[in-house]
C-alpha positions in Angstrom: -16.5 -103.1 144.6 -16.6 -106.9 145.1 -20.0 -107.1 143.5 -18.6 -105.2 140.4 -15.8 -107.8 140.2 -18.3 -110.7 140.4 -20.4 -109.2 137.6 -17.2 -108.8 135.5 -16.2 -112.4 136.2 -19.7 -113.6 135.1 -19.5 -111.5 131.9 -16.0 -112.9 131.2 -17.2 -116.5 131.7 -20.2 -115.9 129.5 -18.5 -114.4 126.4 -14.8 -115.5 126.6 -15.4 -118.9 124.9 -17.2 -117.7 121.8 -15.0 -114.7 121.2 -11.9 -116.9 121.7 -13.1 -119.4 119.2 -13.9 -116.7 116.6 -10.5 -114.9 117.1 -8.5 -118.2 116.7 -10.4 -119.2 113.5 -10.0 -115.7 112.1 -6.3 -115.6 112.9 -5.7 -119.0 111.1 -7.8 -117.8 108.2 -5.6 -114.7 107.9 -2.4 -116.9 108.0 -3.9 -119.0 105.2 -5.0 -115.9 103.2 -8.6 -117.0 103.5 -10.1 -114.4 105.8 -12.8 -113.2 103.3 -14.2 -116.7 102.6 -14.1 -117.5 106.4 -16.2 -114.4 107.2 -18.7 -115.3 104.4 -19.2 -118.8 105.9 -20.3 -117.4 109.3 -24.0 -117.7 110.2 -25.9 -114.4 110.5 -27.3 -115.3 113.9 -23.8 -116.2 115.1 -22.4 -112.8 113.8 -25.2 -110.9 115.6 -24.5 -112.6 118.9 -20.7 -112.1 118.4 -21.3 -108.3 117.7 -23.5 -108.0 120.9 -20.8 -109.7 123.0 -18.1 -107.5 121.5 -20.1 -104.4 122.4 -20.8 -105.7 125.9 -17.1 -106.3 126.5 -16.0 -102.9 125.1 -18.5 -101.2 127.4 -18.2 -103.2 130.7 -14.8 -105.0 130.5 -12.5 -103.3 128.0 -9.4 -104.8 129.4 -10.6 -108.2 128.3 -10.3 -107.5 124.5 -6.4 -107.0 124.5 -6.2 -110.2 126.6 -8.4 -112.2 124.2 -6.5 -110.9 121.2 -3.1 -111.9 122.8 -4.1 -115.4 123.9 -5.9 -116.2 120.6 -2.7 -115.2 118.6 -0.5 -117.3 120.9 -2.9 -120.3 120.8 -3.2 -120.1 117.0 0.6 -120.0 116.6 1.0 -123.0 118.9 -1.6 -124.9 116.9 0.2 -124.1 113.6 3.5 -125.2 115.1 2.0 -128.4 116.4 0.4 -129.2 113.0 3.5 -128.1 111.0 1.1 -126.6 108.3 -1.4 -123.9 108.0 -4.9 -125.5 107.9 -7.6 -124.0 105.6 -11.4 -123.6 105.6 -11.8 -122.8 109.3 -15.3 -123.3 110.5 -16.8 -122.3 113.8 -19.0 -125.0 115.2 -20.7 -123.1 118.1 -24.4 -123.3 118.8 -25.3 -120.3 116.6 -23.3 -121.6 113.6 -24.7 -123.4 110.6 -23.6 -127.0 110.7 -25.1 -130.3 110.0 -22.0 -131.9 111.4 -22.4 -130.7 115.0 -23.7 -134.0 116.4 -21.1 -136.1 114.6 -18.2 -133.8 115.7 -19.2 -133.9 119.3 -16.8 -131.7 121.3 -15.4 -129.8 118.3 -15.4 -126.0 118.6 -13.6 -125.4 115.3 -13.0 -127.6 112.2 -10.2 -127.1 109.7 -9.2 -128.8 106.4 -5.7 -130.2 106.6 -3.4 -132.4 104.4 -4.5 -135.3 106.6 -8.2 -134.6 106.2 -10.8 -132.7 108.4 -9.4 -131.7 111.8 -11.9 -131.1 114.7 -10.5 -128.9 117.5 -11.8 -128.6 121.0 -10.8 -125.2 122.5 -10.6 -124.4 126.2 -9.7 -121.1 127.9 -8.9 -122.1 131.4 -7.5 -120.7 134.7 -4.0 -122.0 135.4 -3.9 -125.1 137.6 -7.6 -125.6 137.4 -9.3 -128.7 136.1 -10.5 -128.5 132.5 -14.3 -129.2 132.0 -14.7 -131.7 129.2 -18.2 -133.2 129.4 -21.5 -132.6 131.2 -24.4 -135.1 131.2 -27.7 -135.8 132.9 -27.4 -138.1 135.9 -30.4 -140.3 134.9 -28.9 -141.4 131.6 -25.2 -141.2 132.4 -24.3 -144.9 132.6 -26.5 -145.8 129.7 -25.0 -143.1 127.5 -21.3 -143.3 128.4 -20.9 -146.9 129.6 -23.4 -148.8 127.2 -21.9 -152.2 128.2 -23.3 -151.7 131.8 -26.7 -153.4 132.0 -29.6 -150.9 131.8 -31.0 -152.2 135.1 -28.0 -150.6 136.8 -29.1 -147.2 135.5 -32.7 -147.9 136.6 -31.7 -148.9 140.1 -29.3 -145.9 140.3 -32.1 -143.5 139.3 -34.4 -144.9 142.1 -31.5 -144.4 144.5 -31.1 -140.7 143.4 -34.8 -140.1 143.9 -34.7 -141.7 147.3 -31.7 -139.6 148.3 -33.3 -136.4 147.0 -36.3 -137.0 149.3 -34.0 -137.7 152.2 -32.1 -134.5 151.6 -35.4 -132.5 151.2 -36.8 -134.0 154.4 -33.6 -133.2 156.4 -33.5 -129.6 155.1 -37.2 -129.0 156.0 -36.7 -130.5 159.4 -33.7 -128.3 160.1 -35.8 -125.3 159.5 -38.9 -126.7 161.3 -40.9 -127.1 158.1 -43.1 -130.0 157.0 -41.9 -131.6 153.8 -44.9 -132.2 151.5 -43.1 -133.9 148.6 -41.8 -130.6 147.0 -40.1 -127.4 147.8 -43.2 -125.1 147.5 -43.3 -124.3 151.2 -39.5 -123.8 151.3 -39.7 -121.2 148.6 -42.9 -119.6 150.1 -41.0 -119.1 153.4 -38.3 -117.2 151.5 -35.5 -119.8 151.6 -33.1 -119.9 148.6 -33.0 -122.6 145.9 -29.4 -121.9 145.1 -26.7 -123.9 146.8 -24.4 -120.9 147.3 -27.0 -119.0 149.2 -27.6 -121.6 151.9 -26.5 -121.3 155.5 -23.6 -123.6 156.6 -25.8 -126.3 158.2 -28.1 -126.5 155.2 -25.1 -126.6 152.8 -23.7 -129.5 154.8 -26.9 -131.5 154.3 -26.8 -130.7 150.5 -23.1 -131.7 150.3 -23.8 -135.0 152.1 -26.6 -135.7 149.6 -24.2 -135.2 146.6 -21.5 -137.3 148.4 -23.9 -140.2 148.8 -24.8 -140.2 145.1 -21.0 -140.0 144.3 -20.3 -142.9 146.5 -23.0 -145.0 144.7 -21.4 -144.0 141.4 -18.0 -145.1 142.8 -19.5 -148.5 143.6 -20.9 -148.9 140.1 -17.7 -147.8 138.5 -15.6 -150.3 140.6 -17.9 -153.2 139.8 -18.1 -152.3 136.1 -14.3 -152.0 135.8 -13.8 -155.3 137.5 -16.3 -157.1 135.2 -15.4 -155.4 131.9 -11.9 -153.8 132.3 -11.3 -153.2 128.5 -14.7 -151.8 127.7 -14.5 -149.6 130.8 -11.2 -148.1 129.9 -12.3 -147.5 126.3 -15.3 -145.5 127.6 -13.1 -143.0 129.5 -11.8 -140.9 126.5 -15.4 -139.8 125.8 -15.5 -138.3 129.3 -12.1 -136.7 128.9 -13.2 -134.7 125.8 -12.1 -137.3 123.2 -15.5 -138.6 121.9 -13.9 -138.8 118.4 -10.4 -140.1 117.8 -9.5 -137.4 115.3 -10.2 -134.5 117.8 -7.4 -132.3 119.1 -7.8 -130.7 122.5 -6.2 -127.2 122.7 -6.1 -125.5 126.1 -4.9 -122.0 126.9 -4.1 -121.7 130.6 -4.2 -118.1 131.8 -4.1 -115.9 134.9 -6.3 -113.1 133.6 -6.4 -110.3 134.8 -2.8 -110.9 135.7 -0.3 -110.2 132.9 1.5 -113.6 133.4 2.2 -115.4 130.2 -0.4 -118.1 129.3 0.6 -121.8 128.7 -0.9 -123.6 125.7 -1.3 -127.4 125.9 -2.3 -129.6 123.0 -3.4 -133.2 123.4 -4.5 -135.9 121.0 -6.5 -139.0 121.4 -3.4 -141.2 120.9 -1.8 -139.5 123.9 -4.8 -140.5 126.1 -5.3 -144.0 124.7 -1.6 -144.8 125.4 -2.3 -144.2 129.1 -5.6 -146.1 129.5 -3.9 -149.3 130.6 -2.8 -147.4 133.8 -6.3 -146.5 134.8 -7.1 -146.7 138.5 -10.1 -145.5 140.5 -9.1 -143.6 143.6 -10.6 -144.7 147.0 -13.8 -142.8 147.7 -13.0 -139.7 149.8 -16.6 -138.8 151.0 -16.9 -135.9 148.6 -19.2 -135.2 145.6 -16.9 -136.7 143.0 -15.3 -139.9 141.8 -11.7 -139.5 140.8 -9.6 -141.6 138.3 -5.9 -141.7 137.7 -5.1 -142.5 134.0 -1.3 -142.3 133.7 -0.4 -138.6 133.8 -4.1 -137.7 133.6 -6.6 -137.1 136.4 -10.3 -137.4 135.6 -12.9 -136.0 138.0 -16.6 -137.1 137.7 -18.5 -134.7 139.9 -22.2 -134.6 141.0 -23.7 -131.1 140.7 -27.1 -129.4 140.6 -28.3 -128.1 137.2 -28.8 -124.7 138.9 -31.4 -125.0 141.6 -31.0 -127.9 144.1 -34.7 -128.1 144.6 -35.4 -130.5 141.7 -34.1 -134.0 141.0 -32.4 -132.6 137.9 -28.7 -133.3 138.7 -25.8 -133.2 136.3 -22.5 -135.0 136.1 -19.6 -132.8 135.2 -16.4 -134.4 134.0 -13.1 -132.5 134.1 -9.4 -133.4 133.5 -6.0 -132.3 134.7 -2.6 -133.4 133.2 0.6 -133.5 135.2 3.3 -131.4 133.6 6.6 -133.2 132.7 8.4 -131.2 135.4 6.1 -132.7 138.0 7.3 -136.1 139.2 
C-alpha cells in the first residue's frame, strides 16, 4: 500500500509540471479566443509527450486530472486578475517546445504577449508551506556563474576543497564498513552497498550529512567574505538565485494540499517586489546543516548542497529555494 502511494507520488511529481503549464496556457488562450492558434504553435514532440503523460495519469492516478484542471483554472484567473488584461499568444517554453528564446528567457515556463510587451512567466505547483525550488546549478561553477564579481581563484580553491572532502567522506564510509578505499566506489558497489543517500544505514548517512555540511560551511564563509567586500554586487546577484534571472519575469506559485481537497493559494511575485527587499539582506549564522540561509526582507533563500543522484561521484548540485512570509505572519 505504502509502495503504491510512493509510486503515485513519483508519477505526480514527474508529470504535474508540464500538464499544469499546458492547462494554464490553454485556459488563457480560450479566454482570449485564441485556442486554435495556440494548439497550432505547439511542437509535435511536446504534444506526443503530453499525450503520453495524460494517458499515464488517466490509467494510474485518475484523481490527479480533476485536481490539475481545478488549480490551472484558479491560477489562470488569478494571473488575469493580477495583469488586469487577457494576454494573447501564449507559448509553452518547456524542454520539448520549439523556441530559440529559451536561453534568453531563463526560468520562463510560459510567455504571453501583453499591452506592455512580452511577459515571461515562471510557474510552480508547490506543497503548502514548503520552500519553492527556483534554481539548480553545478557546484564546481556556482560562484563563477552566479557571483561573477568573486575572483575565479575562489571557485578553483573551493573545487579543490570539495574534492578533498569527497575523499574524506569516501574514506570514512569505507572504514565504517571495514573496506579499503582505493580512490573510487567500485568495491563499495561490488559488496552490495547502495549509492543512493536514502538507502544508507543511519551511521553511513551521518557521515554523508557531515560531508555536505562541511561544504555548506565553506560556502557560508565565501558568501560572508564576498558580501563584506562587495555588498551591492552581492545583493544584486541574489534575484537570479530566487527565480528572477530576468527583470520582466513574473513568478506564479500555486500552493496546494493534494490529495486533500483544501483550497489552493496562488501567490504572484515580481522582480520589483524582490529588489525592494534586497537592502535588508542578511546571512543567517551557519547551523551545521547542508545549507546556507539568507533573510531578504520577507523572503527566505535557502542554498542547499545535494547529490545529483548517487553520492558516489563528486558531481554535487546546489539547489536554491525560497519562501515568502505571508502578511498575516508577523
